[in-house]
C-alpha positions as CSV (number, residue, x, y, z in Angstrom):
1,M,0.0,-0.1,0.1
2,V,1.2,3.6,-0.9
3,V,2.3,5.4,2.2
4,P,2.4,9.4,2.8
5,D,6.0,10.7,2.1
6,A,6.9,14.2,3.3
7,D,10.1,14.1,1.4
8,A,8.9,12.6,-1.9
9,Q,9.8,14.4,-5.0
10,Y,8.3,14.3,-8.6
11,A,10.5,15.3,-11.5
12,L,8.5,16.8,-14.3
13,P,9.5,16.2,-18.0
14,D,10.8,20.0,-18.4
15,G,13.1,19.0,-15.3
16,R,11.2,20.9,-12.5
17,V,10.9,18.9,-9.3
18,L,7.7,18.9,-7.5
19,T,7.4,18.2,-3.6
20,K,4.7,18.3,-1.1
21,A,5.4,22.1,-0.6
22,D,4.1,22.8,-4.0
23,E,0.3,23.4,-4.9
24,V,-0.2,20.2,-6.8
25,I,-3.6,18.7,-7.9
26,T,-3.8,15.3,-9.4
27,Y,-6.0,13.5,-11.7
28,V,-5.9,9.8,-12.5
29,A,-7.9,7.8,-14.9
30,R,-7.0,4.6,-17.2
31,N,-8.4,6.3,-19.9
32,F,-9.5,9.9,-20.6
33,E,-13.5,9.7,-21.1
34,P,-16.6,11.0,-19.7
35,Y,-17.5,8.2,-17.5
36,R,-14.6,9.1,-15.4
37,G,-15.7,12.7,-15.8
38,F,-12.4,13.8,-17.6
39,H,-14.4,16.7,-19.6
40,I,-15.5,18.1,-16.3
41,F,-12.1,17.9,-14.8
42,M,-10.8,19.7,-17.8
43,R,-13.0,22.5,-17.7
44,A,-12.5,22.8,-14.0
45,A,-8.7,22.7,-14.9
46,E,-9.1,25.8,-16.9
47,K,-10.6,27.6,-13.9
48,I,-7.9,26.3,-11.5
49,C,-5.3,27.8,-13.6
50,Q,-7.1,31.1,-13.5
51,H,-7.7,31.1,-9.7
52,R,-4.3,29.7,-8.6
53,P,-1.2,30.9,-10.5
54,E,1.1,28.6,-8.7
55,A,-0.9,25.4,-8.9
56,Q,0.7,22.4,-10.9
57,I,-2.0,19.9,-12.4
58,L,-0.8,16.5,-12.9
59,I,-3.0,14.3,-15.1
60,V,-1.9,10.6,-15.5
61,G,-3.7,8.1,-17.9
62,S,-4.0,7.3,-21.5
63,D,-6.0,9.0,-24.4
64,G,-8.1,6.0,-25.1
65,V,-11.7,4.6,-24.2
66,S,-12.4,1.9,-21.6
67,Y,-16.1,2.4,-21.2
68,G,-18.7,4.0,-23.5
69,A,-18.5,5.2,-26.9
70,R,-15.6,6.5,-29.0
71,L,-15.9,10.0,-30.6
72,P,-16.5,10.0,-34.4
73,N,-13.4,10.4,-36.9
74,E,-10.9,9.1,-34.5
75,Q,-11.0,12.2,-32.1
76,T,-10.2,11.6,-28.7
77,Y,-11.6,13.3,-25.7
78,K,-8.4,14.8,-24.7
79,Q,-8.1,16.5,-28.0
80,K,-11.7,17.7,-27.9
81,M,-11.2,19.3,-24.4
82,L,-7.9,20.8,-25.2
83,D,-9.7,22.4,-28.2
84,E,-12.7,23.5,-25.9
85,V,-10.6,24.9,-22.9
86,S,-7.6,27.1,-22.5
87,L,-4.9,25.6,-20.2
88,D,-1.3,27.0,-19.2
89,A,0.8,24.4,-20.7
90,T,3.4,25.1,-18.3
91,R,1.3,24.1,-15.4
92,V,-0.9,21.5,-16.9
93,H,1.1,18.4,-17.3
94,F,-0.2,15.1,-19.0
95,L,2.1,12.3,-17.9
96,G,0.6,9.5,-19.7
97,S,0.7,6.0,-18.3
98,L,3.3,5.6,-15.5
99,P,5.2,2.6,-14.0
100,Y,3.5,2.2,-10.7
101,K,6.5,3.4,-8.8
102,N,6.3,6.8,-10.5
103,Y,2.5,6.8,-10.2
104,L,3.0,6.5,-6.4
105,K,5.4,9.5,-6.4
106,V,2.6,11.6,-8.0
107,L,0.2,10.8,-5.2
108,Q,3.0,11.5,-2.7
109,V,3.4,14.8,-3.8
110,S,-0.1,15.8,-4.4
111,S,-2.1,18.0,-2.1
112,A,-5.7,17.7,-3.8
113,H,-6.8,14.7,-5.8
114,V,-9.9,15.0,-8.0
115,Y,-11.7,11.9,-8.6
116,L,-14.9,11.8,-10.7
117,T,-17.1,9.0,-11.9
118,V,-20.8,8.5,-13.0
119,P,-22.4,5.7,-10.6
120,F,-20.1,2.8,-11.5
121,V,-17.2,0.6,-10.2
122,L,-14.7,2.5,-8.1
123,S,-11.2,3.0,-9.1
124,W,-8.1,1.7,-7.2
125,S,-6.6,5.3,-7.7
126,M,-9.2,6.7,-5.5
127,M,-8.3,4.6,-2.5
128,E,-4.6,4.9,-3.5
129,A,-4.7,8.7,-3.2
130,M,-6.6,8.3,0.2
131,A,-4.0,5.9,1.4
132,A,-1.1,8.5,0.3
133,G,-2.9,11.0,2.6
134,C,-4.2,13.3,-0.4
135,V,-7.4,15.3,0.1
136,V,-9.6,13.7,-2.2
137,L,-12.3,15.9,-4.0
138,G,-14.8,13.2,-5.0
139,S,-17.8,13.5,-7.1
140,D,-21.1,13.2,-5.0
141,T,-21.8,9.9,-6.7
142,P,-22.0,6.2,-5.8
143,P,-19.7,4.4,-5.1
144,V,-17.5,7.3,-4.1
145,Q,-20.1,8.2,-1.2
146,E,-19.3,4.7,0.3
147,L,-15.9,6.0,1.1
148,I,-16.0,9.5,1.4
149,Q,-17.7,11.6,4.3
150,H,-17.8,15.3,3.3
151,G,-16.0,17.3,5.7
152,K,-14.5,14.5,7.8
153,N,-12.2,12.3,5.5
154,G,-12.5,14.3,1.9
155,L,-14.7,16.5,0.3
156,L,-17.5,15.8,-2.3
157,T,-18.7,17.8,-5.2
158,D,-21.2,18.1,-8.0
159,F,-20.0,15.7,-10.8
160,F,-21.2,18.3,-13.4
161,S,-19.7,21.4,-11.9
162,P,-16.4,22.5,-12.8
163,E,-17.0,25.8,-11.1
164,Q,-17.5,23.8,-7.5
165,I,-14.7,21.6,-8.3
166,A,-12.4,25.0,-8.7
167,E,-13.9,26.4,-5.5
168,K,-13.3,23.5,-3.6
169,I,-9.6,23.3,-4.7
170,D,-9.4,27.1,-3.3
171,Q,-10.6,25.7,0.0
172,V,-8.1,22.9,0.2
173,F,-5.1,25.4,-0.3
174,S,-6.8,28.0,1.8
175,E,-7.6,25.8,5.0
176,P,-4.1,24.0,5.1
177,D,-4.3,22.6,8.8
178,R,-8.0,21.3,8.2
179,M,-7.0,20.0,5.0
180,V,-3.9,17.8,6.8
181,E,-6.5,16.4,9.0
182,L,-8.5,15.4,6.1
183,G,-5.6,13.5,4.5
184,V,-5.1,11.9,7.9
185,N,-8.5,10.9,8.2
186,A,-8.7,9.6,4.6
187,R,-5.7,7.5,5.4
188,D,-7.3,6.0,8.5
189,T,-10.3,5.0,6.4
190,I,-8.3,2.9,4.2
191,L,-6.0,1.3,7.1
192,K,-9.4,0.6,9.1
193,K,-11.4,-0.9,6.3
194,Y,-9.7,-1.7,3.2
195,T,-6.2,-3.3,3.8
196,I,-5.7,-6.9,2.5
197,K,-6.3,-8.2,5.8
198,H,-9.5,-6.7,6.3
199,S,-10.8,-7.5,2.7
200,I,-9.9,-11.3,3.4
201,K,-11.8,-11.3,6.4
202,N,-14.9,-9.8,4.7
203,Y,-14.7,-12.3,2.0
204,E,-14.4,-15.2,4.5
205,R,-17.5,-13.9,6.1
206,M,-19.3,-13.4,2.9
207,L,-18.4,-16.9,1.9
208,G,-19.5,-18.5,5.5
209,N,-22.8,-16.9,5.2
210,L,-23.4,-18.7,1.7
């Protein structure tokens, strides 16, 4: 399981090295597509860049489709959204698919992790972000609601509101002490309920009830 690391560093392709002291916002998806709210996040990223001139946004994933329909004429959702929004390319970084070790470093330097999904199976990345002590800003949708208690171990946001996402990112960086507490509580949630040990016990209990 990923662990918090106050000394973690992540080197960007341009050579800049990010640490936990930087304003780092992360978004992770296997593929950039509407099921995981990529279009909403991109619209929020435009507003985040406007509101927070020091923010660095790290986007991990591939430019394909795992769920739902592809766009016509071989267009990708990434290109569609880049055509729609105006982003600061010096502060919004598409990192592609990363080796697991590098991906964990991204989470370890992140302060705010945005996780959006339609009601669908939960991604491992959200749980790993919580385990890393990130403040997770998750969509107010099932199954995110099963893990995130708003204001206790993370924040919930309207899936369809880029404005609300950007406002809550402001909140993360304007209340650092409270946000540290949320990150600690997020990790506690994973340790208490979602470790391998606890999961095996739950499977054994479920099988025993059959």
